[in-house]
C-alpha positions as CSV (number, residue, x, y, z in Angstrom):
1,X,0.0,0.0,0.0
2,X,1.3,3.5,-0.9
3,X,2.1,6.0,1.9
4,X,0.4,9.3,1.9
5,X,2.8,12.0,0.8
6,X,1.5,15.6,1.3
7,X,1.6,17.8,-1.7
8,X,4.2,20.5,-1.4
9,X,3.4,23.9,-2.5
10,X,6.6,24.3,-4.5
11,X,5.9,21.2,-6.4
12,X,2.2,22.0,-6.8
13,X,3.1,25.3,-8.5
14,X,5.8,24.0,-10.7
15,X,4.0,24.0,-14.2
16,X,6.6,21.7,-15.6
17,X,5.4,18.9,-13.2
18,X,1.8,18.9,-14.3
19,X,1.7,19.7,-18.0
20,X,-0.4,16.7,-19.0
21,X,-3.1,17.4,-16.5
22,X,-3.2,21.2,-17.2
23,X,-3.1,20.7,-21.0
24,X,-5.7,18.0,-20.8
25,X,-8.1,20.3,-19.0
26,X,-7.3,23.2,-21.3
27,X,-8.0,21.0,-24.4
28,X,-11.2,19.8,-23.0
29,X,-12.5,23.3,-22.0
30,X,-11.5,24.6,-25.5
31,X,-13.2,21.7,-27.2
32,X,-16.4,22.2,-25.1
33,X,-16.4,26.0,-26.0
34,X,-15.9,25.2,-29.6
35,X,-18.7,22.5,-29.6
36,X,-21.2,24.9,-28.0
37,X,-19.8,27.9,-30.0
38,X,-21.6,31.1,-28.9
39,X,-24.2,29.3,-26.7
40,X,-22.3,28.0,-23.6
41,X,-24.6,27.2,-20.8
42,X,-24.1,28.7,-17.4
43,X,-22.3,26.8,-14.8
44,X,-19.2,25.9,-16.7
45,X,-17.2,25.9,-13.5
46,X,-19.4,23.5,-11.8
47,X,-19.5,21.3,-14.9
48,X,-15.8,21.1,-15.1
49,X,-15.4,20.4,-11.4
50,X,-18.0,17.7,-11.5
51,X,-16.2,16.0,-14.5
52,X,-12.8,16.1,-12.9
53,X,-13.8,15.4,-9.3
54,X,-15.5,12.1,-9.8
55,X,-12.6,10.3,-11.6
56,X,-10.2,12.0,-9.1
57,X,-12.0,10.5,-6.2
58,X,-12.4,7.1,-7.9
59,X,-8.7,6.8,-8.8
60,X,-7.5,8.0,-5.3
61,X,-9.8,5.6,-3.6
62,X,-8.5,2.7,-5.8
63,X,-4.9,3.7,-5.2
64,X,-5.4,3.6,-1.5
65,X,-7.3,0.4,-1.5
66,X,-10.6,2.2,-0.6
67,X,-9.1,3.4,2.6
68,X,-10.9,6.6,3.2
69,X,-8.5,7.9,5.8
70,X,-5.5,7.7,3.5
71,X,-7.4,8.9,0.5
72,X,-8.7,11.9,2.5
73,X,-5.2,12.7,3.7
74,X,-3.9,12.5,0.2
75,X,-6.6,14.8,-1.1
76,X,-6.2,17.2,1.7
77,X,-9.8,17.0,2.9
78,X,-11.3,15.4,5.9
79,X,-13.0,12.0,5.9
80,X,-16.5,13.4,6.4
81,X,-16.1,15.6,3.2
82,X,-14.7,12.6,1.3
83,X,-17.6,10.4,2.4
84,X,-20.1,13.1,1.3
85,X,-18.5,13.4,-2.1
86,X,-18.3,9.8,-2.5
87,X,-22.0,9.5,-1.9
88,X,-22.7,12.5,-4.1
89,X,-21.0,10.6,-7.1
90,X,-22.4,7.1,-6.1
91,X,-18.9,5.9,-5.3
92,X,-19.5,4.8,-1.7
């Protein structure tokens, strides 16, 4: 099982360490805006967060063998928040 390593601020803000994730999000948003052209619906922020948060939670839970304490620590949220989010996405 993998130990929980806290995310360091200097690493998190180093753009060279996360180009794949950043570029993936940027491409997806550009594609969405192109697809809807001049008629984007309201709530784009909530839409993107919902699309990203669910797979994030699923993958982190799998990585930590469904151990909510370790997953919550890795995500930087408390277990109650994690449980709420898991239930929200039907991942509990």
